[in-house]
N, CA, C and O atoms as a printed pandas DataFrame, in Angstrom:
     atom_number atom_name residue_name chain_id  residue_number  x_coord  y_coord  z_coord
0              1         N          MET        A               1    0.645   -1.066   -0.014
1              2        CA          MET        A               1    0.028   -0.241    0.196
2              3         C          MET        A               1    0.889    1.436   -0.084
3              4         O          MET        A               1    1.819    1.802    0.634
4              5         N          ARG        A               2    0.525    1.988   -0.856
5              6        CA          ARG        A               2    1.048    3.196   -1.208
6              7         C          ARG        A               2    1.034    4.484    0.003
7              8         O          ARG        A               2   -0.147    4.669    0.298
8              9         N          LEU        A               3    1.687    5.160    0.572
9             10        CA          LEU        A               3    1.426    6.237    1.605
10            11         C          LEU        A               3    2.103    7.563    1.448
11            12         O          LEU        A               3    3.298    7.856    1.397
12            13         N          PHE        A               4    0.911    8.352    1.379
13            14        CA          PHE        A               4    1.425    9.863    1.209
14            15         C          PHE        A               4    0.715   10.660    2.564
15            16         O          PHE        A               4   -0.462   10.814    2.889
16            17         N          HIS        A               5    2.313   11.189    3.336
17            18        CA          HIS        A               5    2.063   11.718    4.675
18            19         C          HIS        A               5    1.463   10.789    5.801
19            20         O          HIS        A               5    0.807   11.232    6.744
20            21         N          GLY        A               6    1.775    9.367    5.594
21            22        CA          GLY        A               6    1.660    8.840    6.850
22            23         C          GLY        A               6    0.119    8.296    6.707
23            24         O          GLY        A               6   -0.398    7.823    7.719
24            25         N          ARG        A               7   -0.732    8.353    5.330
25            26        CA          ARG        A               7   -2.222    8.295    5.347
26            27         C          ARG        A               7   -1.856    7.319    3.781
27            28         O          ARG        A               7   -0.932    7.610    3.021
28            29         N          PRO        A               8   -2.962    5.977    3.540
29            30        CA          PRO        A               8   -2.938    5.622    2.396
30            31         C          PRO        A               8   -3.337    6.659    1.554
31            32         O          PRO        A               8   -3.978    7.647    1.912
32            33         N          ALA        A               9   -2.800    6.324    0.013
33            34        CA          ALA        A               9   -3.474    7.037   -1.258
34            35         C          ALA        A               9   -4.779    7.435   -1.189
35            36         O          ALA        A               9   -5.132    8.610   -1.287
36            37         N          GLY        A              10   -5.452    6.579   -1.039
37            38        CA          GLY        A              10   -6.918    6.311   -1.504
38            39         C          GLY        A              10   -7.520    7.353   -0.538
39            40         O          GLY        A              10   -8.417    8.082   -0.962
40            41         N          GLN        A              11   -7.135    7.457    0.591
41            42        CA          GLN        A              11   -8.055    8.147    2.042
42            43         C          GLN        A              11   -7.539   10.196    1.491
43            44         O          GLN        A              11   -8.330   11.117    1.698
44            45         N          LEU        A              12   -6.191   10.405    0.858
45            46        CA          LEU        A              12   -5.303   11.173    0.934
46            47         C          LEU        A              12   -6.390   11.749   -0.423
47            48         O          LEU        A              12   -7.000   12.813   -0.324
48            49         N          LYS        A              13   -6.483   10.918   -1.558
49            50        CA          LYS        A              13   -7.239   11.308   -2.621
50            51         C          LYS        A              13   -8.724   12.199   -2.244
51            52         O          LYS        A              13   -9.167   13.294   -2.589
52            53         N          GLY        A              14   -9.303   10.860   -1.166
53            54        CA          GLY        A              14  -10.817   11.424   -1.133
54            55         C          GLY        A              14  -10.788   12.792   -0.023
55            56         O          GLY        A              14  -11.894   13.277    0.216
56            57         N          GLN        A              15  -10.001   13.207    0.421
57            58        CA          GLN        A              15   -9.773   14.052    0.802
58            59         C          GLN        A              15   -9.458   15.450    0.114
59            60         O          GLN        A              15  -10.097   16.492    0.260
60            61         N          ILE        A              16   -8.531   15.278   -0.529
61            62        CA          ILE        A              16   -8.377   16.182   -1.429
62            63         C          ILE        A              16   -9.627   16.764   -2.233
63            64         O          ILE        A              16  -10.055   17.917   -2.294
64            65         N          MET        A              17  -10.081   15.556   -2.843
65            66        CA          MET        A              17  -11.747   15.635   -3.394
66            67         C          MET        A              17  -12.611   16.342   -2.870
67            68         O          MET        A              17  -13.364   17.056   -3.531
68            69         N          LYS        A              18  -12.633   16.261   -1.732
69            70        CA          LYS        A              18  -14.063   16.677   -0.647
70            71         C          LYS        A              18  -13.165   18.021   -0.267
71            72         O          LYS        A              18  -13.727   18.798    0.505
72            73         N          LYS        A              19  -12.356   18.244   -0.543
73            74        CA          LYS        A              19  -11.822   19.942    0.058
74            75         C          LYS        A              19  -12.237   20.634   -1.427
75            76         O          LYS        A              19  -12.871   21.687   -1.348
76            77         N          ASN        A              20  -11.900   20.080   -2.876
77            78        CA          ASN        A              20  -12.191   20.510   -3.903
78            79         C          ASN        A              20  -13.603   21.051   -4.108
79            80         O          ASN        A              20  -13.792   22.181   -4.559
80            81         N          ILE        A              21  -14.823   20.027   -3.687
81            82        CA          ILE        A              21  -15.829   20.064   -4.111
82            83         C          ILE        A              21  -16.523   21.190   -2.944
83            84         O          ILE        A              21  -17.294   22.098   -3.255
84            85         N          GLU        A              22  -16.048   20.886   -1.548
85            86        CA          GLU        A              22  -16.161   22.180   -0.473
86            87         C          GLU        A              22  -15.741   23.488   -1.387
87            88         O          GLU        A              22  -16.733   24.124   -1.743
88            89         N          GLU        A              23  -14.699   23.931   -1.763
89            90        CA          GLU        A              23  -14.162   24.651   -2.183
90            91         C          GLU        A              23  -15.420   25.417   -3.308
91            92         O          GLU        A              23  -15.874   26.560   -3.259
92            93         N          ALA        A              24  -15.772   24.166   -4.395
93            94        CA          ALA        A              24  -16.537   24.797   -5.312
94            95         C          ALA        A              24  -17.837   25.168   -5.062
95            96         O          ALA        A              24  -18.351   25.924   -5.887
96            97         N          LEU        A              25  -18.591   24.757   -3.968
97            98        CA          LEU        A              25  -19.477   24.998   -3.525
98            99         C          LEU        A              25  -19.719   26.169   -2.904
99           100         O          LEU        A              25  -20.822   26.711   -2.841
100          101         N          ARG        A              26  -18.649   26.595   -2.416
101          102        CA          ARG        A              26  -18.508   28.352   -1.482
102          103         C          ARG        A              26  -18.496   29.038   -2.395
103          104         O          ARG        A              26  -19.160   30.069   -2.296
104          105         N          GLU        A              27  -17.573   28.722   -3.983
105          106        CA          GLU        A              27  -16.909   29.830   -4.469
106          107         C          GLU        A              27  -18.741   30.090   -5.899
107          108         O          GLU        A              27  -19.508   31.033   -6.089
108          109         N          ASP        A              28  -18.653   28.970   -6.373
109          110        CA          ASP        A              28  -19.767   29.262   -7.197
110          111         C          ASP        A              28  -20.992   27.630   -7.135
111          112         O          ASP        A              28  -21.030   26.681   -7.918
112          113         N          PRO        A              29  -21.762   27.876   -5.985
113          114        CA          PRO        A              29  -22.269   26.535   -6.039
114          115         C          PRO        A              29  -23.831   26.432   -7.317
115          116         O          PRO        A              29  -24.360   25.351   -7.576
116          117         N          ALA        A              30  -24.314   27.795   -7.944
117          118        CA          ALA        A              30  -24.839   27.458   -8.926
118          119         C          ALA        A              30  -24.045   26.691   -9.892
119          120         O          ALA        A              30  -24.626   25.697  -10.327
120          121         N          GLN        A              31  -22.910   26.895  -10.318
121          122        CA          GLN        A              31  -22.231   26.241  -11.691
122          123         C          GLN        A              31  -21.934   24.885  -11.111
123          124         O          GLN        A              31  -21.686   23.949  -11.871
124          125         N          MET        A              32  -21.946   24.726   -9.777
125          126        CA          MET        A              32  -21.471   23.386   -9.143
126          127         C          MET        A              32  -23.137   21.992   -9.999
127          128         O          MET        A              32  -23.203   20.906  -10.575
128          129         N          ILE        A              33  -24.086   23.089   -9.493
129          130        CA          ILE        A              33  -25.305   22.046   -9.441
130          131         C          ILE        A              33  -25.576   22.088  -10.918
131          132         O          ILE        A              33  -25.920   20.982  -11.335
132          133         N          GLU        A              34  -25.520   23.124  -11.932
133          134        CA          GLU        A              34  -25.285   22.855  -13.386
134          135         C          GLU        A              34  -24.461   21.441  -14.093
135          136         O          GLU        A              34  -24.690   20.453  -14.791
136          137         N          ASP        A              35  -23.243   22.211  -13.285
137          138        CA          ASP        A              35  -21.944   20.697  -13.724
138          139         C          ASP        A              35  -22.886   19.052  -13.568
139          140         O          ASP        A              35  -23.060   18.141  -14.378
140          141         N          ALA        A              36  -23.363   19.261  -12.049
141          142        CA          ALA        A              36  -24.319   17.871  -11.948
142          143         C          ALA        A              36  -25.315   17.507  -12.719
143          144         O          ALA        A              36  -25.523   16.301  -12.856
144          145         N          GLN        A              37  -26.104   18.419  -13.357
145          146        CA          GLN        A              37  -27.520   18.234  -13.817
146          147         C          GLN        A              37  -26.649   17.721  -15.153
147          148         O          GLN        A              37  -26.849   16.601  -15.622
148          149         N          THR        A              38  -25.902   18.422  -15.586
149          150        CA          THR        A              38  -25.234   18.206  -17.055
150          151         C          THR        A              38  -24.693   17.025  -17.033
151          152         O          THR        A              38  -24.315   16.581  -18.116
152          153         N          LEU        A              39  -24.569   16.470  -16.212
153          154        CA          LEU        A              39  -23.640   14.777  -15.658
154          155         C          LEU        A              39  -24.930   13.844  -15.516
155          156         O          LEU        A              39  -25.095   12.696  -15.927
156          157         N          MET        A              40  -25.558   14.456  -15.002
157          158        CA          MET        A              40  -27.060   13.346  -15.187
158          159         C          MET        A              40  -27.571   12.830  -16.076
159          160         O          MET        A              40  -28.005   11.682  -16.170
160          161         N          GLU        A              41  -27.538   14.278  -17.342
161          162        CA          GLU        A              41  -28.266   14.058  -18.359
162          163         C          GLU        A              41  -27.571   13.406  -19.597
163          164         O          GLU        A              41  -28.007   13.005  -20.676
164          165         N          ALA        A              42  -26.363   13.450  -19.054
165          166        CA          ALA        A              42  -25.205   12.776  -20.094
166          167         C          ALA        A              42  -25.048   11.087  -20.011
167          168         O          ALA        A              42  -24.747   10.222  -20.833
168          169         N          THR        A              43  -25.434   11.089  -18.505
169          170        CA          THR        A              43  -25.568    9.691  -18.598
170          171         C          THR        A              43  -26.641    8.888  -18.047
171          172         O          THR        A              43  -26.507    7.907  -17.315
172          173         N          ALA        A              44  -27.787    9.433  -18.498
173          174        CA          ALA        A              44  -28.799    8.994  -18.798
174          175         C          ALA        A              44  -28.991    7.709  -19.183
175          176         O          ALA        A              44  -29.597    6.954  -18.422
176          177         N          ASP        A              45  -28.459    7.204  -20.547
177          178        CA          ASP        A              45  -28.692    6.105  -21.258
178          179         C          ASP        A              45  -27.766    5.175  -20.917
179          180         O          ASP        A              45  -27.798    4.070  -21.457
180          181         N          VAL        A              46  -26.889    5.465  -20.051
181          182        CA          VAL        A              46  -25.808    4.360  -19.423
182          183         C          VAL        A              46  -26.613    3.714  -18.406
183          184         O          VAL        A              46  -27.320    4.193  -17.519
184          185         N          ALA        A              47  -26.268    2.172  -18.826
185          186        CA          ALA        A              47  -27.471    0.876  -17.872
186          187         C          ALA        A              47  -26.833    0.515  -16.995
187          188         O          ALA        A              47  -27.414   -0.099  -16.100
188          189         N          SER        A              48  -25.449    0.736  -16.901
189          190        CA          SER        A              48  -24.253    0.299  -15.907
190          191         C          SER        A              48  -24.893    0.283  -14.822
191          192         O          SER        A              48  -25.419    1.345  -14.488
192          193         N          GLU        A              49  -25.077   -1.114  -13.786
193          194        CA          GLU        A              49  -25.184   -0.470  -12.148
194          195         C          GLU        A              49  -24.604    0.579  -11.478
195          196         O          GLU        A              49  -25.130    1.395  -10.722
196          197         N          LYS        A              50  -23.554    0.478  -11.809
197          198        CA          LYS        A              50  -22.244    1.198  -10.727
198          199         C          LYS        A              50  -23.110    2.785  -11.455
199          200         O          LYS        A              50  -23.530    3.540  -10.578
200          201         N          VAL        A              51  -23.363    3.263  -12.972
201          202        CA          VAL        A              51  -23.553    4.368  -13.150
202          203         C          VAL        A              51  -25.048    4.909  -12.515
203          204         O          VAL        A              51  -25.418    6.008  -12.102
204          205         N          ALA        A              52  -25.715    3.583  -12.649
205          206        CA          ALA        A              52  -27.154    4.100  -12.110
206          207         C          ALA        A              52  -26.898    4.016  -10.415
207          208         O          ALA        A              52  -27.950    4.430   -9.929
208          209         N          GLU        A              53  -26.178    3.745   -9.572
209          210        CA          GLU        A              53  -25.723    3.857   -8.004
210          211         C          GLU        A              53  -25.210    5.372   -8.244
211          212         O          GLU        A              53  -25.751    6.152   -7.460
212          213         N          ALA        A              54  -24.451    5.878   -8.989
213          214        CA          ALA        A              54  -23.854    6.781   -8.784
214          215         C          ALA        A              54  -24.749    8.130   -9.159
215          216         O          ALA        A              54  -24.403    9.191   -8.639
216          217         N          ARG        A              55  -25.788    8.110   -9.969
217          218        CA          ARG        A              55  -26.521    8.668  -10.382
218          219         C          ARG        A              55  -27.620    9.340   -9.432
219          220         O          ARG        A              55  -28.036   10.499   -9.454
220          221         N          LYS        A              56  -28.026    8.113   -8.462
221          222        CA          LYS        A              56  -28.939    8.063   -7.587
222          223         C          LYS        A              56  -28.549    8.775   -6.106
223          224         O          LYS        A              56  -29.331    9.377   -5.371
224          225         N          ARG        A              57  -27.042    8.520   -5.872
225          226        CA          ARG        A              57  -26.374    9.454   -4.779
226          227         C          ARG        A              57  -26.248   10.603   -5.008
227          228         O          ARG        A              57  -26.465   11.469   -4.160
228          229         N          LEU        A              58  -25.783   10.899   -6.479
229          230        CA          LEU        A              58  -25.494   12.739   -7.002
230          231         C          LEU        A              58  -26.972   13.164   -7.022
231          232         O          LEU        A              58  -27.241   14.096   -6.264
232          233         N          LYS        A              59  -27.737   12.775   -7.574
233          234        CA          LYS        A              59  -29.557   13.281   -7.026
234          235         C          LYS        A              59  -29.804   13.171   -5.404
235          236         O          LYS        A              59  -30.445   13.971   -4.722
236          237         N          GLN        A              60  -29.255   12.194   -5.036
237          238        CA          GLN        A              60  -29.722   12.824   -2.950
238          239         C          GLN        A              60  -28.916   13.929   -2.829
239          240         O          GLN        A              60  -29.373   14.871   -2.182
240          241         N          VAL        A              61  -27.368   14.066   -3.503
241          242        CA          VAL        A              61  -26.653   15.063   -2.606
242          243         C          VAL        A              61  -27.063   16.291   -3.339
243          244         O          VAL        A              61  -26.413   17.257   -2.940
244          245         N          MET        A              62  -27.987   16.611   -4.350
245          246        CA          MET        A              62  -28.342   17.790   -5.231
246          247         C          MET        A              62  -29.622   18.452   -4.068
247          248         O          MET        A              62  -29.814   19.584   -3.623
248          249         N          GLU        A              63  -30.396   16.995   -3.850
249          250        CA          GLU        A              63  -31.420   17.755   -3.233
250          251         C          GLU        A              63  -31.232   18.300   -2.044
251          252         O          GLU        A              63  -31.900   19.248   -1.629
252          253         N          ARG        A              64  -29.950   17.521   -1.167
253          254        CA          ARG        A              64  -29.545   18.342   -0.201
254          255         C          ARG        A              64  -29.110   19.439    0.069
255          256         O          ARG        A              64  -29.592   20.167    0.937
256          257         N          VAL        A              65  -28.030   19.742   -0.717
257          258        CA          VAL        A              65  -27.413   20.994   -1.022
258          259         C          VAL        A              65  -28.685   21.895   -1.533
259          260         O          VAL        A              65  -28.349   23.002   -1.113
260          261         N          ALA        A              66  -29.867   22.067   -2.149
261          262        CA          ALA        A              66  -30.407   22.546   -2.382
262          263         C          ALA        A              66  -31.759   22.962   -1.471
263          264         O          ALA        A              66  -32.603   23.846   -1.619
264          265         N          GLU        A              67  -31.573   21.932   -0.475
265          266        CA          GLU        A              67  -32.650   22.224    0.649
266          267         C          GLU        A              67  -31.460   22.918    1.533
267          268         O          GLU        A              67  -31.941   23.614    2.427
268          269         N          CYS        A              68  -30.119   22.907    1.513
269          270        CA          CYS        A              68  -29.586   23.584    2.505
270          271         C          CYS        A              68  -29.434   24.864    2.121
271          272         O          CYS        A              68  -29.339   25.774    2.945
272          273         N          GLY        A              69  -29.403   25.028    0.984
273          274        CA          GLY        A              69  -29.469   26.247    0.491
274          275         C          GLY        A              69  -30.552   27.530    0.765
275          276         O          GLY        A              69  -30.336   28.727    0.960
276          277         N          LYS        A              70  -31.771   26.774    0.695
277          278        CA          LYS        A              70  -33.155   27.283    0.866
278          279         C          LYS        A              70  -33.004   27.647    2.405
279          280         O          LYS        A              70  -33.485   28.749    2.669
280          281         N          GLU        A              71  -32.452   26.980    3.465
281          282        CA          GLU        A              71  -32.394   26.934    4.877
282          283         C          GLU        A              71  -31.777   28.353    5.035
283          284         O          GLU        A              71  -32.331   29.288    5.613
284          285         N          THR        A              72  -30.444   28.389    4.391
285          286        CA          THR        A              72  -29.458   29.154    4.616
286          287         C          THR        A              72  -30.156   30.736    4.187
287          288         O          THR        A              72  -30.070   31.808    4.786
288          289         N          TRP        A              73  -30.715   30.455    3.174
289          290        CA          TRP        A              73  -31.310   31.552    2.379
290          291         C          TRP        A              73  -32.601   32.237    3.700
291          292         O          TRP        A              73  -32.441   33.357    4.185
292          293         N          ASN        A              74  -33.380   31.647    3.957
293          294        CA          ASN        A              74  -34.161   32.089    5.042
294          295         C          ASN        A              74  -33.548   32.434    6.243
295          296         O          ASN        A              74  -34.132   33.265    6.938
296          297         N          THR        A              75  -32.500   31.974    6.630
297          298        CA          THR        A              75  -31.672   32.012    7.744
298          299         C          THR        A              75  -31.643   33.502    7.983
299          300         O          THR        A              75  -32.143   34.160    8.895
300          301         N          VAL        A              76  -30.781   33.947    6.710
301          302        CA          VAL        A              76  -29.884   35.083    6.557
302          303         C          VAL        A              76  -31.354   36.144    6.141
303          304         O          VAL        A              76  -31.301   37.274    6.627
304          305         N          SER        A              77  -32.166   35.927    5.589
305          306        CA          SER        A              77  -33.287   36.796    5.076
306          307         C          SER        A              77  -33.833   37.427    6.682
307          308         O          SER        A              77  -33.743   38.569    7.133
308          309         N          GLU        A              78  -34.316   36.389    7.185
309          310        CA          GLU        A              78  -34.695   36.605    8.679
310          311         C          GLU        A              78  -34.034   37.558    9.580
311          312         O          GLU        A              78  -34.490   38.501   10.228
312          313         N          LYS        A              79  -32.493   36.937    9.428
313          314        CA          LYS        A              79  -31.590   37.909   10.476
314          315         C          LYS        A              79  -31.393   39.371    9.710
315          316         O          LYS        A              79  -31.253   40.419   10.340
316          317         N          ALA        A              80  -31.402   39.300    8.453
317          318        CA          ALA        A              80  -31.228   40.875    8.241
318          319         C          ALA        A              80  -32.709   41.737    8.415
319          320         O          ALA        A              80  -32.894   42.906    8.753
320          321         N          ALA        A              81  -33.498   40.862    8.111
321          322        CA          ALA        A              81  -34.786   41.886    8.502
322          323         C          ALA        A              81  -34.913   42.220   10.086
323          324         O          ALA        A              81  -35.104   43.356   10.521
324          325         N          ALA        A              82  -34.808   41.322   10.696
325          326        CA          ALA        A              82  -34.794   41.597   11.917
326          327         C          ALA        A              82  -33.743   42.841   12.817
327          328         O          ALA        A              82  -33.993   43.532   13.805
328          329         N          GLY        A              83  -32.307   42.700   11.806
329          330        CA          GLY        A              83  -31.383   43.651   12.223
330          331         C          GLY        A              83  -32.193   45.363   11.504
331          332         O          GLY        A              83  -32.187   46.463   12.056
332          333         N          ALA        A              84  -32.703   45.041   10.363
333          334        CA          ALA        A              84  -33.096   46.444   10.034
334          335         C          ALA        A              84  -34.382   47.005   10.819
335          336         O          ALA        A              84  -34.631   48.211   10.809
336          337         N          ARG        A              85  -35.097   46.179   11.423
337          338        CA          ARG        A              85  -36.081   46.331   11.972
338          339         C          ARG        A              85  -35.694   46.974   13.373
339          340         O          ARG        A              85  -36.309   47.976   13.737
340          341         N          MET        A              86  -34.651   46.410   14.206
341          342        CA          MET        A              86  -33.852   46.515   15.506
342          343         C          MET        A              86  -33.328   48.303   15.022
343          344         O          MET        A              86  -33.676   49.264   15.707
344          345         N          THR        A              87  -32.534   48.438   13.854
345          346        CA          THR        A              87  -31.790   49.821   13.630
346          347         C          THR        A              87  -33.270   50.752   13.434
347          348         O          THR        A              87  -33.487   51.839   13.970
348          349         N          ASP        A              88  -33.896   50.248   12.819
349          350        CA          ASP        A              88  -35.405   51.418   12.310
350          351         C          ASP        A              88  -35.835   51.959   13.651
351          352         O          ASP        A              88  -36.029   53.130   13.979
352          353         N          ASP        A              89  -35.960   50.665   14.470
353          354        CA          ASP        A              89  -36.672   51.425   15.787
354          355         C          ASP        A              89  -35.623   52.207   16.740
355          356         O          ASP        A              89  -36.064   53.126   17.430
356          357         N          ALA        A              90  -34.103   51.839   16.810
357          358        CA          ALA        A              90  -33.057   52.825   17.403
358          359         C          ALA        A              90  -33.078   54.291   16.933
359          360         O          ALA        A              90  -33.089   55.325   17.601
360          361         N          ILE        A              91  -33.081   54.099   15.616
361          362        CA          ILE        A              91  -33.399   55.377   15.028
362          363         C          ILE        A              91  -34.858   56.468   15.271
363          364         O          ILE        A              91  -34.980   57.640   15.627
364          365         N          ARG        A              92  -35.454   55.796   15.022
365          366        CA          ARG        A              92  -36.653   56.422   15.845
366          367         C          ARG        A              92  -37.084   56.970   17.487
367          368         O          ARG        A              92  -37.978   57.734   17.849
368          369         N          GLU        A              93  -35.900   56.125   18.371
369          370        CA          GLU        A              93  -36.396   56.465   19.193
370          371         C          GLU        A              93  -35.275   57.662   19.666
371          372         O          GLU        A              93  -35.379   58.490   20.572
372          373         N          ASN        A              94  -34.189   57.437   18.722
373          374        CA          ASN        A              94  -32.820   58.718   19.194
374          375         C          ASN        A              94  -32.764   59.194   18.126
375          376         O          ASN        A              94  -31.673   58.903   17.635
376          377         N          PRO        A              95  -33.450   59.884   17.359
377          378        CA          PRO        A              95  -33.310   60.935   16.059
378          379         C          PRO        A              95  -32.050   61.039   16.257
379          380         O          PRO        A              95  -31.204   60.374   15.659
380          381         N          TYR        A              96  -31.731   62.240   17.472
381          382        CA          TYR        A              96  -30.564   63.075   17.416
382          383         C          TYR        A              96  -29.247   62.750   17.160
383          384         O          TYR        A              96  -28.342   63.214   16.466
384          385         N          SER        A              97  -29.432   61.594   18.099
385          386        CA          SER        A              97  -28.104   60.646   18.211
386          387         C          SER        A              97  -27.775   60.099   17.111
387          388         O          SER        A              97  -26.566   59.968   16.919
388          389         N          SER        A              98  -28.648   59.654   16.144
389          390        CA          SER        A              98  -28.280   58.808   15.272
390          391         C          SER        A              98  -27.535   59.792   14.522
391          392         O          SER        A              98  -26.313   59.691   14.417
392          393         N          ILE        A              99  -28.353   60.981   13.857
393          394        CA          ILE        A              99  -27.477   62.001   13.368
394          395         C          ILE        A              99  -26.381   62.250   13.699
395          396         O          ILE        A              99  -25.622   62.439   12.749
396          397         N          GLY        A             100  -25.886   62.351   14.819
397          398        CA          GLY        A             100  -24.937   62.884   15.280
398          399         C          GLY        A             100  -23.552   61.593   15.016
399          400         O          GLY        A             100  -22.357   61.811   14.811
400          401         N          VAL        A             101  -24.263   60.299   15.117
401          402        CA          VAL        A             101  -22.982   59.244   14.989
402          403         C          VAL        A             101  -23.320   59.367   13.261
403          404         O          VAL        A             101  -22.253   59.002   12.770
404          405         N          ALA        A             102  -23.931   59.581   12.514
405          406        CA          ALA        A             102  -23.987   59.095   11.647
406          407         C          ALA        A             102  -22.754   60.392   10.832
407          408         O          ALA        A             102  -21.918   60.041   10.000
408          409         N          LEU        A             103  -22.873   61.452   11.180
409          410        CA          LEU        A             103  -22.510   62.905   10.585
410          411         C          LEU        A             103  -20.658   62.215   11.208
411          412         O          LEU        A             103  -19.679   62.145   10.465
412          413         N          GLY        A             104  -20.677   61.841   12.583
413          414        CA          GLY        A             104  -19.295   61.594   12.984
414          415         C          GLY        A             104  -18.638   60.246   12.203
415          416         O          GLY        A             104  -17.421   60.121   12.067
416          417         N          VAL        A             105  -19.692   59.181   11.671
417          418        CA          VAL        A             105  -18.570   58.234   10.915
418          419         C          VAL        A             105  -18.474   58.801    9.674
419          420         O          VAL        A             105  -17.377   58.725    9.121
420          421         N          GLY        A             106  -19.497   59.427    9.032
421          422        CA          GLY        A             106  -19.209   60.247    7.659
422          423         C          GLY        A             106  -18.149   61.177    7.624
423          424         O          GLY        A             106  -17.385   61.187    6.658
424          425         N          ALA        A             107  -17.982   62.157    8.808
425          426        CA          ALA        A             107  -16.712   62.666    8.726
426          427         C          ALA        A             107  -15.370   62.075    9.149
427          428         O          ALA        A             107  -14.392   62.771    8.875
428          429         N          LEU        A             108  -15.101   60.648    9.909
429          430        CA          LEU        A             108  -14.051   59.926    9.930
430          431         C          LEU        A             108  -13.546   59.108    8.616
431          432         O          LEU        A             108  -12.369   58.788    8.451
432          433         N          LEU        A             109  -14.533   58.831    7.760
433          434        CA          LEU        A             109  -14.596   58.156    6.787
434          435         C          LEU        A             109  -13.731   59.344    5.611
435          436         O          LEU        A             109  -12.639   59.175    5.069
436          437         N          GLY        A             110  -14.406   60.194    5.525
437          438        CA          GLY        A             110  -14.088   61.147    4.951
438          439         C          GLY        A             110  -12.623   61.841    4.991
439          440         O          GLY        A             110  -12.128   62.396    4.010
440          441         N          TYR        A             111  -11.979   61.734    6.291
441          442        CA          TYR        A             111  -10.687   62.318    6.792
442          443         C          TYR        A             111   -9.722   60.760    6.286
443          444         O          TYR        A             111   -8.533   60.912    6.005
444          445         N          LEU        A             112  -10.212   59.652    6.229
445          446        CA          LEU        A             112   -9.281   58.730    6.224
446          447         C          LEU        A             112   -9.156   58.312    4.715
447          448         O          LEU        A             112   -8.183   57.722    4.247
448          449         N          LEU        A             113  -10.312   58.711    3.995
449          450        CA          LEU        A             113  -10.059   58.840    2.564
450          451         C          LEU        A             113   -9.460   59.633    1.836
451          452         O          LEU        A             113   -9.056   59.373    0.703
452          453         N          SER        A             114   -9.311   60.963    2.572
453          454        CA          SER        A             114   -8.484   61.703    2.162
454          455         C          SER        A             114   -7.186   61.473    2.246
455          456         O          SER        A             114   -6.355   61.581    1.344
456          457         N          ARG        A             115   -7.005   61.111    3.488
457          458        CA          ARG        A             115   -5.330   60.676    3.832
458          459         C          ARG        A             115   -4.838   59.768    2.895
459          460         O          ARG        A             115   -3.695   60.036    2.524
460          461         N          SER        A             116   -5.350   58.764    2.390
461          462        CA          SER        A             116   -4.900   57.823    1.340
462          463         C          SER        A             116   -4.546   58.151    0.280
463          464         O          SER        A             116   -3.889   57.475   -0.511
464          465         N          ARG        A             117   -5.028   59.460    0.113
465          466        CA          ARG        A             117   -4.882   59.978   -1.518
466          467         C          ARG        A             117   -3.534   60.621   -1.716
467          468         O          ARG        A             117   -2.835   60.544   -2.726
468          469         N          ASP        A             118   -3.301   61.203   -0.708
469          470        CA          ASP        A             118   -2.114   61.804   -0.351
470          471         C          ASP        A             118   -0.681   61.199   -0.264
471          472         O          ASP        A             118    0.267   61.905    0.080
C-alpha cells in the first residue's frame, strides 16, 4: 500500500476531492449544481449498475444541497430583516443621536479616505 504523509493514497485522494468540492460549492454553487445536472443528463442512457447507483447518490446530494441553500437563505433573510427593524427602531427612538453618529462616521471616513490619496 502506498502512503503519502502517513496516510493511504486513496484516503488522501478522497480528502483532496472533498476539499475541492467544498471550495467549489462555496465559490460557485450554481455552477456546481449545473455541472451535476449536465452529468446526470449525459449519463441518462447508460445502463451500468454502478452508473445508476452513482446517479442516485448524486441526485440525493443535489437535493440536500438545494435544501441547505433554502434553509440558509431563509435564515439570512430573517436575520437581515430583524437587524433592519432594530436599526429602524433605534433611529426612531433617538433621532438626534443617530444623526450625530452618522455625521461622525461620515467625517471619519472622509478624513481617512482623503489621507489615503495623499
